[in-house]
Legacy VTK file of the C-alpha trace (Angstrom):
# vtk DataFile Version 3.0
C-alpha trace
ASCII
DATASET POLYDATA
POINTS 248 float
-27.980 47.427 -44.106
-29.711 46.888 -47.414
-27.663 43.729 -47.949
-28.721 42.425 -44.528
-32.347 43.339 -45.273
-32.121 41.491 -48.584
-30.861 38.427 -46.708
-33.917 38.539 -44.408
-36.206 38.324 -47.453
-35.372 34.609 -47.590
-38.090 34.151 -44.948
-41.380 33.382 -46.778
-43.290 35.899 -44.629
-40.969 38.748 -45.627
-40.658 37.944 -49.297
-43.277 40.548 -50.299
-41.439 43.365 -48.481
-38.716 45.409 -50.142
-35.247 45.627 -48.551
-35.798 49.317 -47.713
-39.087 48.480 -45.976
-37.426 45.742 -43.886
-34.516 48.074 -43.049
-36.918 50.734 -41.745
-38.567 48.225 -39.383
-35.526 46.373 -37.985
-32.996 49.246 -37.897
-33.359 49.643 -34.104
-32.516 45.955 -33.467
-29.438 46.094 -35.666
-28.251 49.165 -33.778
-28.801 47.260 -30.476
-26.370 44.573 -31.635
-28.807 42.041 -33.093
-27.791 39.901 -36.057
-29.974 38.385 -38.759
-29.847 35.037 -36.967
-31.174 36.760 -33.845
-33.989 38.299 -35.879
-34.904 34.922 -37.382
-34.960 33.481 -33.864
-37.256 36.331 -32.744
-39.711 35.459 -35.522
-39.905 31.839 -34.343
-39.877 32.261 -30.530
-41.359 34.433 -27.795
-39.467 35.516 -24.617
-40.658 34.641 -21.084
-40.054 36.156 -17.667
-39.723 32.736 -15.974
-37.366 30.953 -18.301
-35.997 30.725 -21.790
-38.007 31.660 -24.899
-40.738 29.317 -26.123
-41.796 28.537 -29.719
-44.506 30.779 -31.170
-47.187 29.767 -33.641
-46.732 30.920 -37.221
-49.491 31.009 -39.790
-48.634 30.287 -43.448
-47.084 33.187 -45.318
-49.859 33.104 -47.923
-52.425 33.975 -45.220
-50.658 37.184 -44.105
-52.520 40.260 -45.299
-49.898 42.755 -44.107
-46.425 41.248 -43.705
-45.047 44.532 -42.360
-47.626 44.592 -39.542
-46.857 40.956 -38.732
-43.118 41.739 -38.553
-43.689 44.735 -36.229
-45.975 42.626 -34.027
-43.412 39.821 -33.694
-40.578 42.194 -32.885
-42.706 44.041 -30.301
-42.378 40.956 -28.050
-38.641 41.575 -27.933
-38.615 45.150 -26.649
-39.517 46.954 -23.430
-39.841 50.596 -22.418
-36.121 51.186 -22.948
-35.869 49.634 -26.418
-34.939 46.208 -27.804
-34.044 43.448 -25.349
-30.691 41.749 -25.344
-30.160 39.577 -28.384
-30.790 35.813 -28.212
-27.055 35.277 -28.709
-26.232 37.276 -25.552
-29.017 35.550 -23.611
-27.663 32.128 -24.583
-24.175 33.183 -23.429
-25.550 34.370 -20.076
-27.433 31.094 -19.564
-24.286 29.074 -20.173
-22.446 31.150 -17.573
-25.307 30.660 -15.062
-25.272 26.935 -15.702
-21.567 26.748 -14.888
-22.040 28.674 -11.633
-25.481 27.571 -10.352
-26.358 24.500 -12.391
-28.463 23.657 -15.418
-31.800 23.822 -13.546
-31.080 27.379 -12.376
-30.116 28.423 -15.892
-33.437 27.106 -17.198
-35.348 29.328 -14.724
-33.320 32.435 -15.508
-35.610 35.138 -17.019
-34.811 36.222 -20.535
-32.028 38.775 -20.588
-31.247 38.439 -16.852
-27.778 37.688 -15.547
-28.677 36.380 -12.061
-31.603 34.747 -10.268
-33.828 36.462 -7.728
-35.709 34.737 -4.852
-38.975 34.973 -6.797
-37.415 33.140 -9.747
-36.766 30.090 -7.559
-40.370 29.602 -6.425
-41.823 26.264 -7.538
-45.407 26.262 -8.787
-47.894 23.424 -9.231
-47.069 23.354 -12.938
-43.444 22.682 -12.069
-44.491 19.781 -9.827
-46.630 18.286 -12.577
-43.840 18.687 -15.115
-41.362 16.984 -12.764
-43.734 14.074 -12.126
-44.353 13.658 -15.847
-40.619 13.671 -16.546
-39.991 11.012 -13.882
-42.791 8.798 -15.213
-41.466 9.088 -18.767
-37.962 8.241 -17.567
-39.168 5.155 -15.659
-41.215 4.017 -18.648
-38.228 4.399 -20.945
-35.972 2.446 -18.565
-38.557 -0.330 -18.177
-38.986 -0.599 -21.950
-35.226 -0.705 -22.443
-34.814 -3.495 -19.873
-37.718 -5.474 -21.334
-36.478 -5.191 -24.927
-32.804 -5.733 -24.098
-31.074 -8.767 -25.572
-30.817 -11.446 -22.879
-27.685 -13.570 -22.428
-27.730 -17.022 -23.961
-27.585 -18.615 -20.480
-30.943 -17.009 -19.533
-32.818 -18.012 -22.698
-34.986 -21.121 -22.297
-34.220 -23.966 -24.702
-35.700 -27.408 -25.268
-32.866 -29.074 -23.335
-33.183 -26.712 -20.356
-36.966 -27.236 -20.261
-36.511 -31.002 -20.214
-33.840 -30.698 -17.502
-36.095 -28.613 -15.273
-39.000 -30.998 -15.930
-36.920 -33.999 -14.821
-35.774 -32.128 -11.718
-39.352 -31.262 -10.736
-40.539 -34.829 -11.403
-37.712 -36.231 -9.278
-38.602 -33.903 -6.401
-42.272 -34.912 -6.607
-41.381 -38.618 -6.645
-39.145 -38.232 -3.600
-41.868 -36.411 -1.693
-44.440 -39.058 -2.617
-42.131 -41.887 -1.527
-41.497 -40.168 1.828
-45.222 -39.812 2.438
-45.966 -43.479 1.626
-43.031 -44.726 3.776
-44.130 -42.814 6.892
-45.886 -45.203 9.361
-49.369 -44.234 10.537
-49.795 -42.729 13.979
-50.780 -45.096 16.779
-53.877 -44.572 18.820
-53.245 -44.803 22.605
-56.605 -46.577 22.976
-55.227 -49.596 21.129
-52.990 -50.571 24.007
-49.952 -50.613 21.750
-48.698 -47.145 22.627
-45.875 -48.454 24.795
-44.640 -51.041 22.305
-41.852 -50.520 19.823
-42.601 -48.594 16.661
-41.327 -51.438 14.508
-44.068 -53.769 15.752
-46.832 -51.324 14.805
-45.449 -50.403 11.384
-46.850 -52.389 8.480
-44.656 -54.631 6.431
-43.940 -52.510 3.396
-42.117 -55.324 1.699
-45.188 -57.575 1.360
-46.892 -57.889 -2.045
-50.167 -56.681 -0.560
-48.614 -53.380 0.485
-47.089 -52.956 -2.953
-50.499 -53.453 -4.520
-52.074 -50.891 -2.185
-49.303 -48.405 -2.982
-49.924 -48.907 -6.683
-53.623 -48.305 -6.185
-52.980 -45.241 -4.015
-50.933 -43.589 -6.742
-54.019 -43.376 -8.983
-56.218 -41.873 -6.266
-56.593 -38.394 -4.923
-55.605 -37.410 -1.393
-59.278 -37.419 -0.313
-59.877 -40.925 -1.693
-56.732 -42.282 0.004
-57.818 -40.778 3.335
-61.273 -42.397 3.057
-59.758 -45.775 2.191
-57.359 -45.568 5.140
-60.207 -44.694 7.511
-62.337 -47.629 6.293
-59.389 -50.012 6.675
-58.705 -48.869 10.230
-62.362 -49.167 11.189
-62.528 -52.723 9.769
-59.385 -53.853 11.601
-60.396 -52.215 14.883
-64.178 -52.151 15.504
-65.503 -49.492 17.811
-66.259 -50.665 21.425
-69.905 -51.297 22.144
-71.520 -49.195 24.804
-72.722 -51.156 27.905
-76.377 -50.938 28.662
-77.248 -49.888 32.167
-79.558 -52.237 34.044
-82.449 -50.783 35.942
LINES 1 249
248 0 1 2 3 4 5 6 7 8 9 10 11 12 13 14 15 16 17 18 19 20 21 22 23 24 25 26 27 28 29 30 31 32 33 34 35 36 37 38 39 40 41 42 43 44 45 46 47 48 49 50 51 52 53 54 55 56 57 58 59 60 61 62 63 64 65 66 67 68 69 70 71 72 73 74 75 76 77 78 79 80 81 82 83 84 85 86 87 88 89 90 91 92 93 94 95 96 97 98 99 100 101 102 103 104 105 106 107 108 109 110 111 112 113 114 115 116 117 118 119 120 121 122 123 124 125 126 127 128 129 130 131 132 133 134 135 136 137 138 139 140 141 142 143 144 145 146 147 148 149 150 151 152 153 154 155 156 157 158 159 160 161 162 163 164 165 166 167 168 169 170 171 172 173 174 175 176 177 178 179 180 181 182 183 184 185 186 187 188 189 190 191 192 193 194 195 196 197 198 199 200 201 202 203 204 205 206 207 208 209 210 211 212 213 214 215 216 217 218 219 220 221 222 223 224 225 226 227 228 229 230 231 232 233 234 235 236 237 238 239 240 241 242 243 244 245 246 247
C-alpha cells in the first residue's frame, strides 16, 4: 500500500503528504476495490443521484492550507452510511450494460452505482427540456453551417459565361414579350359602328413607315406615357359626340 500511496503523490495537491499519511486516509477505498485511477477520478469528479458524475472545481494546490483535509472532503462525496460507493470503474461497466439493454439515454440517467432504473429516474424535468432544445438548436446550426460552407459543384458555380448566357436569355424573353404587346391590335369600341366588321379592317397597318416610327418612339417611353399618347390619338381620330340642346 505504501507503493500505491507513493504513486498518488504525483497529484500536486497530495505532494505535501507522506505516503503513510495518504495510506491512512484512503485505506478504506482500497479495501473496497478502488484503484489509484478510481481515486484520481474521485478527486476530479462528484457523483450524482440523477446521472453520471460531473466535474468538480479544483483550486490550485498552492492555495490548499491542509491537503489532508481537502483529500478527506473530496472522498466524503464518494461514500454513504455503509462505506465507500462502488468504484468509477464498476459504475462505467454497469452503464455500458444498461446502454446495451435500455439504450444510451437510459444509461445517462442511471444514478451513480445503480444497476437498473426506477420510475422516478425516468421523470423529465424542465431542465431536461431546455437541454434538449439547446441540443437541437446547436445541431441545426451546425448542419446549416456545414451546408453553407460546403464546396459546391462546378456546375452550380456562376461564371462569366453563364452570367452572359442568362442575361441573353432574359433579354430575349423581354424582347419577345414587348413584340407581342406591340403587335396586339387595340380593342374596338362598339360605339364606332365597326364592331361587326372583320378584325383585319380595324387593325392598323403595322407595315407602314409611320407605324414603325411610332413603335420606335414607344420603346423610349414608359407605360404611362404610351397610354396617354394612345388616348390622345384616339380622341383626335374620333371626336366625342356633341350633346343636343333641348329647345324650350
